[in-house]
C-alpha positions as CSV (number, residue, x, y, z in Angstrom):
1,M,-14.7,-15.4,-20.9
2,D,-11.8,-14.7,-23.0
3,T,-12.0,-11.2,-24.4
4,A,-8.5,-10.9,-25.7
5,G,-9.5,-11.4,-29.3
6,K,-12.2,-8.7,-29.0
7,E,-9.9,-5.8,-28.4
8,T,-10.1,-3.0,-30.9
9,P,-7.1,-2.0,-32.9
10,R,-7.1,1.3,-30.6
11,E,-7.0,-0.9,-27.5
12,R,-4.2,-3.1,-28.8
13,Y,-2.2,-0.1,-29.9
14,R,-2.5,1.5,-26.4
15,A,-1.5,-1.8,-24.6
16,Q,1.7,-2.0,-27.0
17,L,2.5,1.6,-26.3
18,R,2.1,1.2,-22.5
19,A,4.4,-1.9,-22.7
20,E,7.0,0.0,-24.7
21,I,6.9,2.9,-22.2
22,K,7.5,0.4,-19.3
23,E,10.4,-1.0,-21.3
24,R,12.1,2.3,-21.6
25,A,11.3,3.0,-18.0
26,W,13.3,-0.2,-16.9
27,E,16.1,1.0,-19.1
28,Q,16.2,4.4,-17.2
29,I,16.0,2.6,-14.0
30,A,19.0,0.3,-14.9
31,A,21.0,3.5,-15.7
32,A,20.0,5.9,-13.1
33,G,17.8,4.2,-10.5
34,A,14.1,4.5,-9.8
35,P,14.4,8.2,-8.4
36,G,15.9,9.4,-11.7
37,L,12.8,8.0,-13.8
38,S,11.6,10.9,-16.2
39,L,8.3,10.7,-18.2
40,N,9.6,13.5,-20.4
41,A,12.9,11.7,-21.1
42,I,11.0,8.6,-22.0
43,A,8.7,10.6,-24.4
44,K,11.8,12.1,-26.0
45,R,13.4,8.6,-26.4
46,M,10.1,7.4,-28.1
47,G,9.8,10.4,-30.3
48,M,6.6,11.6,-28.4
49,T,5.8,14.9,-26.7
50,G,5.6,14.8,-22.8
51,P,1.7,15.6,-23.0
52,A,1.3,12.7,-25.3
53,L,2.9,10.3,-23.1
54,Y,0.9,11.6,-20.1
55,R,-2.2,10.1,-21.9
56,Y,-0.8,6.7,-21.1
57,F,0.5,7.3,-17.7
58,A,-0.8,10.2,-15.7
59,S,2.3,10.7,-13.6
60,R,5.6,9.3,-12.8
61,D,4.1,7.7,-9.7
62,D,1.4,6.0,-11.8
63,L,4.2,4.4,-14.0
64,I,6.3,3.3,-10.9
65,T,3.2,1.8,-9.5
66,E,2.7,-0.2,-12.7
67,L,6.4,-1.4,-12.6
68,I,6.0,-2.3,-9.0
69,R,2.9,-4.1,-9.5
70,D,4.4,-6.2,-12.6
71,A,7.5,-7.0,-10.4
72,Y,5.5,-8.2,-7.4
73,R,3.2,-10.1,-9.6
74,S,6.0,-11.8,-11.5
75,L,7.6,-12.9,-8.2
76,A,4.2,-14.2,-6.8
77,D,3.6,-16.2,-9.9
78,T,7.2,-17.6,-9.9
79,L,6.8,-18.8,-6.2
80,R,3.2,-20.2,-6.7
81,T,4.5,-22.0,-9.7
82,A,7.4,-23.6,-7.9
83,A,5.3,-24.6,-4.9
84,A,2.7,-26.2,-7.2
85,S,5.6,-28.2,-8.8
86,G,6.5,-29.6,-5.4
87,A,9.2,-27.2,-4.4
88,D,9.7,-27.2,-0.5
89,L,10.9,-24.1,1.4
90,A,14.6,-24.5,0.2
91,G,13.1,-24.8,-3.3
92,L,11.3,-21.5,-2.9
93,G,14.5,-19.9,-1.8
94,R,16.3,-21.2,-4.8
95,A,13.4,-20.0,-7.1
96,L,13.7,-16.5,-5.3
97,R,17.3,-16.2,-6.2
98,A,16.9,-17.2,-9.8
99,W,14.1,-14.6,-10.2
100,A,16.3,-12.0,-8.7
101,L,19.4,-12.8,-10.6
102,N,17.4,-12.7,-13.9
103,D,16.6,-9.1,-13.4
104,P,18.3,-7.3,-10.4
105,Q,16.7,-3.8,-11.3
106,R,13.2,-5.3,-10.9
107,Y,14.3,-6.9,-7.6
108,F,15.7,-3.6,-6.2
109,L,12.6,-1.7,-7.2
110,I,10.6,-3.7,-4.7
111,Y,13.2,-4.6,-2.1
112,G,15.6,-1.8,-2.5
113,T,15.7,1.8,-1.2
114,P,12.2,3.1,-1.3
115,V,11.6,5.8,-4.0
116,P,11.4,9.2,-2.2
117,G,8.0,10.6,-1.9
118,Y,6.4,7.5,-3.5
119,H,3.4,5.7,-1.8
120,A,2.3,2.3,-3.2
121,P,-1.5,1.7,-3.4
122,D,-3.3,-0.9,-1.4
123,D,-3.5,-3.5,-4.1
124,I,0.4,-3.8,-4.0
125,T,0.3,-5.0,-0.4
126,Q,-2.2,-7.5,-1.4
127,I,0.0,-9.0,-4.0
128,A,3.1,-8.9,-1.5
129,S,0.9,-10.7,0.9
130,E,0.5,-13.6,-1.7
131,I,4.2,-14.1,-1.6
132,M,4.4,-14.2,2.2
133,N,1.5,-16.6,2.2
134,A,3.3,-19.1,-0.1
135,L,6.4,-18.8,2.3
136,L,4.3,-19.3,5.3
137,D,2.7,-22.4,3.6
138,A,6.1,-23.9,2.8
139,A,7.6,-23.0,6.3
140,Q,4.5,-24.8,8.0
141,L,5.5,-28.2,5.9
142,T,9.2,-27.7,7.0
143,A,8.6,-26.9,10.6
144,G,6.2,-29.9,11.0
145,P,4.0,-30.8,14.1
146,A,7.1,-31.2,16.2
147,S,7.6,-27.5,16.4
148,A,4.4,-27.0,18.3
149,A,5.6,-29.0,21.2
150,A,8.9,-27.0,21.5
151,Q,9.5,-24.5,24.1
152,E,8.5,-21.1,22.7
153,T,11.3,-18.6,22.0
154,P,11.3,-15.0,23.0
155,L,10.9,-14.0,19.3
156,E,8.2,-16.6,18.9
157,S,6.2,-15.0,22.0
158,H,6.7,-11.6,20.3
159,L,5.4,-12.8,16.9
160,A,2.3,-14.3,18.6
161,E,1.2,-10.9,19.5
162,H,2.5,-8.9,16.5
163,R,1.6,-11.0,13.4
164,Q,0.0,-8.2,11.1
165,W,2.6,-9.0,8.6
166,A,1.3,-12.5,8.3
167,G,-2.3,-11.4,7.5
168,D,-4.9,-14.0,8.1
169,H,-2.5,-17.0,7.8
170,P,-3.1,-19.4,10.7
171,A,0.6,-20.3,11.1
172,P,1.6,-20.8,14.8
173,P,4.5,-18.8,16.1
174,P,7.3,-21.3,15.3
175,V,6.1,-21.1,11.7
176,L,6.0,-17.3,11.7
177,R,9.6,-17.3,13.1
178,L,10.9,-19.6,10.3
179,A,9.3,-17.7,7.6
180,L,10.5,-14.3,9.0
181,H,14.0,-15.7,9.3
182,F,13.9,-17.1,5.9
183,W,12.6,-13.9,4.3
184,T,15.0,-11.6,6.2
185,R,18.3,-13.7,5.8
186,L,17.8,-14.6,2.2
187,H,17.0,-11.0,1.2
188,G,20.1,-9.9,3.0
189,A,22.3,-12.3,1.2
190,L,20.6,-11.5,-2.0
191,S,20.7,-7.7,-1.7
192,L,24.4,-7.9,-0.9
193,E,25.4,-10.1,-3.8
194,L,23.3,-8.2,-6.4
195,A,24.9,-4.9,-5.2
196,G,28.2,-6.3,-5.7
197,H,29.4,-6.2,-2.1
198,F,30.6,-9.8,-2.3
199,T,33.0,-8.9,-5.4
200,G,36.6,-9.4,-4.4
201,M,35.9,-11.2,-1.1
202,G,37.2,-14.5,-2.5
203,F,34.0,-16.7,-1.6
204,D,31.1,-18.1,-3.8
205,P,27.9,-16.4,-3.1
206,V,26.2,-19.6,-4.1
207,E,27.6,-21.4,-1.3
208,L,26.7,-18.9,1.2
209,Y,23.1,-18.9,-0.1
210,E,23.0,-22.7,0.0
211,N,24.4,-22.8,3.7
212,E,21.6,-20.2,4.5
213,L,18.9,-22.5,3.2
214,R,20.4,-25.6,4.9
215,E,20.4,-23.8,8.4
216,L,17.1,-22.4,7.7
217,T,15.5,-25.9,6.9
218,R,18.0,-28.0,8.8
219,Q,18.9,-30.0,5.8
220,E,22.1,-31.9,5.3
221,P,24.5,-30.8,2.5
222,T,23.6,-32.4,-0.8
223,E,25.0,-32.2,-4.2
224,R,25.6,-28.6,-5.1
225,Q,22.4,-27.0,-6.5
226,N,23.0,-24.9,-9.7
227,L,21.9,-21.4,-8.6
228,S,23.8,-19.5,-11.2
229,D,21.2,-20.1,-14.0
230,N,18.0,-18.0,-14.5
231,S,15.5,-20.7,-14.1
232,P,13.7,-21.4,-10.8
């Protein structure tokens, strides 16, 4: 049942203020990184006292958790929407890059250097597992039935015994290997690009990313995808 219209003015005001606090937090993160996040500084920017702001977020870690939860949920929704529209594994890779380019600070909050002293609650892990499940589903379609007949690689043998990261997904070892390679290689390229490490090297990061997708999915080169926009 839709209860959005039944919110009281006080509840709406609280939701609006929490949203503004998170917006100011993202501004701080963009300027100084997540370790520099300060509730008192946010309160001052908003014309509030520190104790008043703590009524909306009990601690800095509470605010960071909310930001991380929002970021993971946004990516999970992006990949789910792409998959529902027919995107294959390469399509999910392009959706991932578009999402990261749209907001690099959001990307780095969940895939960059961990915030010292911060420990995410269990529900964050659950949302992250939705992302991996979407990739495992797409990897299973890409690998196809022929992968089951191929000789098992040493990594596949290892993953058959160490598959906790895949949760309850029934993917066989070749699919686990493909999904893991997909995740690590694409995040490696993305992290280097977003951190500016390709600047001045003289090559196009789009071409590198597309080549990674082709090698991972064994696709032939096609007309260049436009990966520079912000739409999946």
